[in-house]
C-alpha positions as CSV (number, residue, x, y, z in Angstrom):
1,E,177.4,-2.7,4.4
2,E,178.6,-0.4,7.2
3,G,177.3,2.6,5.3
4,V,173.9,1.1,4.8
5,R,173.7,0.4,8.6
6,I,174.7,3.9,9.5
7,I,172.2,5.5,7.1
8,G,169.5,3.2,8.5
9,E,170.2,4.6,11.9
10,G,169.9,8.1,10.7
11,K,166.1,7.9,11.0
12,F,166.6,8.2,14.8
13,L,168.3,11.6,14.4
14,V,165.2,13.6,14.3
15,S,163.8,16.4,16.5
16,H,160.8,15.4,18.5
17,S,159.1,15.9,21.8
18,F,157.7,13.5,24.4
19,L,156.4,13.4,27.9
20,G,158.9,12.9,30.7
21,N,158.8,10.0,33.2
22,E,156.7,12.0,35.7
23,R,154.2,13.1,33.1
24,T,154.6,16.7,34.5
25,K,157.5,17.5,32.3
26,Y,157.7,17.8,28.5
27,C,161.0,16.9,26.9
28,L,162.2,18.3,23.6
29,T,165.1,17.1,21.5
30,S,166.4,18.9,18.5
31,K,169.0,18.1,15.9
32,I,171.4,21.0,15.4
33,S,174.2,20.7,12.9
34,L,177.6,21.7,14.1
35,G,179.0,23.0,10.8
36,V,182.3,21.7,9.6
37,I,183.5,18.4,11.0
38,L,187.0,17.1,10.6
39,A,187.2,13.3,10.2
40,I,190.6,11.6,10.7
41,P,190.2,7.9,10.2
42,S,193.0,5.6,11.5
43,L,195.4,3.7,9.4
44,N,193.7,0.3,9.4
45,Y,190.7,0.1,7.1
46,P,190.7,3.8,6.1
47,V,187.7,3.7,3.9
48,N,185.5,1.7,6.3
49,L,186.4,3.9,9.2
50,A,185.9,7.0,7.1
51,V,182.4,5.9,6.2
52,S,181.6,5.4,9.8
53,K,182.5,9.1,10.3
54,I,181.1,10.5,7.0
55,G,177.6,9.0,7.3
56,P,176.6,10.4,10.7
57,A,178.1,13.8,9.9
58,L,176.1,14.2,6.7
59,I,172.9,12.8,8.2
60,A,173.2,15.4,11.0
61,G,173.4,18.2,8.4
62,N,177.2,18.9,8.6
63,S,179.9,19.3,6.0
64,L,183.0,17.3,6.4
65,V,186.7,17.5,5.8
66,L,188.4,14.1,5.5
67,E,192.1,13.9,6.4
68,P,193.0,10.2,5.6
69,P,196.2,8.5,6.7
70,T,199.0,8.8,4.1
71,Q,199.0,5.1,3.4
72,G,195.2,5.1,2.7
73,A,194.9,8.5,1.0
74,V,194.3,7.2,-2.6
75,S,191.4,5.0,-1.6
76,C,189.8,7.8,0.4
77,L,190.3,10.2,-2.5
78,H,188.5,7.8,-4.8
79,M,185.7,7.4,-2.3
80,V,185.2,11.2,-2.1
81,H,185.3,11.4,-5.9
82,C,182.5,8.8,-6.0
83,F,180.4,11.0,-3.7
84,H,180.9,13.9,-6.1
85,L,180.0,11.7,-9.1
86,A,176.9,10.7,-7.3
87,G,175.7,14.3,-7.2
88,F,176.8,15.5,-3.7
89,P,177.4,19.2,-3.8
90,K,181.0,20.5,-4.1
91,G,182.4,21.4,-0.7
92,L,180.0,19.1,1.3
93,I,182.8,16.5,1.5
94,S,186.4,17.5,1.0
95,C,189.5,15.4,1.3
96,V,192.9,16.8,2.3
97,T,196.0,14.7,2.0
98,G,199.6,15.1,3.0
99,K,201.9,14.7,6.0
100,G,199.7,14.1,9.0
101,S,202.0,16.0,11.4
102,E,201.6,19.1,9.4
103,I,198.1,19.0,7.9
104,G,196.6,17.3,10.9
105,D,198.0,19.9,13.3
106,F,196.8,22.8,11.1
107,L,193.3,21.3,10.6
108,T,192.8,20.4,14.3
109,M,193.7,24.0,15.3
110,H,191.7,25.7,12.5
111,P,188.9,28.0,13.9
112,G,186.6,26.9,11.1
113,V,186.5,23.3,12.3
114,N,183.7,22.8,14.8
115,C,184.1,19.1,15.7
116,I,186.8,16.5,15.3
117,C,185.9,12.8,15.0
């Protein structure tokens, strides 16, 4: 249900232009993808919280690395596997599991990660 809501809101993430309040200014908005996003969902409800991070990242044109909590790793791995079975390209969504203090520190400092959510 949460995923359907997030995908529905994706239609608002489009580039467009409009007149400003004073009608003398022209405003432009553009959607620019950030690249690789690191998503670290919290311990409670790891799949639901991961979906709330995965949906907006993909809608905005980014790839995503998911680092689930150790206690919720299996459910997140199954979810990412379902994305791959559904035809998502390999590498678009990746899941990395392990001890958070080691993997989390490495990923958050990695120069290839452009955004952390």
